[in-house]
C-alpha positions in Angstrom: 283.0 -65.5 202.3 280.0 -63.6 200.8 279.3 -60.0 201.9 282.4 -59.6 203.8 284.8 -59.9 200.5 283.2 -56.8 199.5 284.7 -54.6 202.5 288.4 -54.1 202.3 288.9 -54.0 206.2 287.0 -56.3 208.5 286.7 -55.5 212.3 287.6 -58.1 214.9 283.7 -58.9 215.5 283.2 -59.4 211.8 286.2 -61.8 211.4 284.9 -63.7 214.8 281.5 -64.1 213.2 282.9 -65.4 209.9 285.2 -68.0 211.6 282.2 -68.8 214.2 284.9 -67.5 217.1 284.8 -65.1 219.6 286.6 -61.8 219.4 289.3 -62.6 222.0 290.2 -65.8 220.1 290.6 -63.4 216.7 292.9 -61.2 218.6 295.0 -64.0 219.9 295.3 -65.2 216.5 296.5 -61.8 215.5 298.8 -61.4 218.3 300.5 -64.8 217.6 300.9 -63.9 214.1 298.6 -66.3 212.6 296.3 -63.7 211.3 297.6 -60.4 209.8 296.0 -57.5 211.5 296.3 -53.9 210.7 296.5 -51.5 213.7 294.4 -48.2 212.9 294.5 -45.8 216.0 293.1 -47.9 218.9 291.5 -50.5 216.8 292.6 -53.6 214.8 291.2 -54.5 211.3 292.0 -57.5 209.2 292.1 -57.3 205.2 289.4 -59.5 203.8 292.4 -61.1 201.5 294.4 -61.8 204.7 291.3 -63.5 206.1 290.9 -65.5 202.9 294.5 -66.5 203.0 294.3 -67.5 206.6 291.3 -70.0 205.8 293.0 -71.2 202.6 296.0 -72.2 204.5 294.1 -74.3 207.0 292.1 -76.3 204.5 292.0 -79.8 205.3 292.7 -82.2 202.4 293.2 -85.5 203.8 291.8 -87.6 206.6 293.7 -87.1 209.7 295.4 -90.4 211.0 295.4 -90.4 214.7 295.6 -93.8 215.5 296.4 -97.1 213.5 293.7 -98.8 211.9 293.2 -102.6 212.7 293.7 -105.1 210.1 
């Protein structure tokens, strides 16, 4: 994250742009509890720190094993 870390609260559109998603997917992540959102009046915001935690929790560190390799 570059510019968005400077803001305390991000809009759903900003989060979507940062994650290369569409806004409905961001809302779905929030409603499922996978991403922490803050409801302010009729709008939903995401703390920059919560977005960073969300991203860090989903880092891929190993090569996925989907099928057995042939010997």
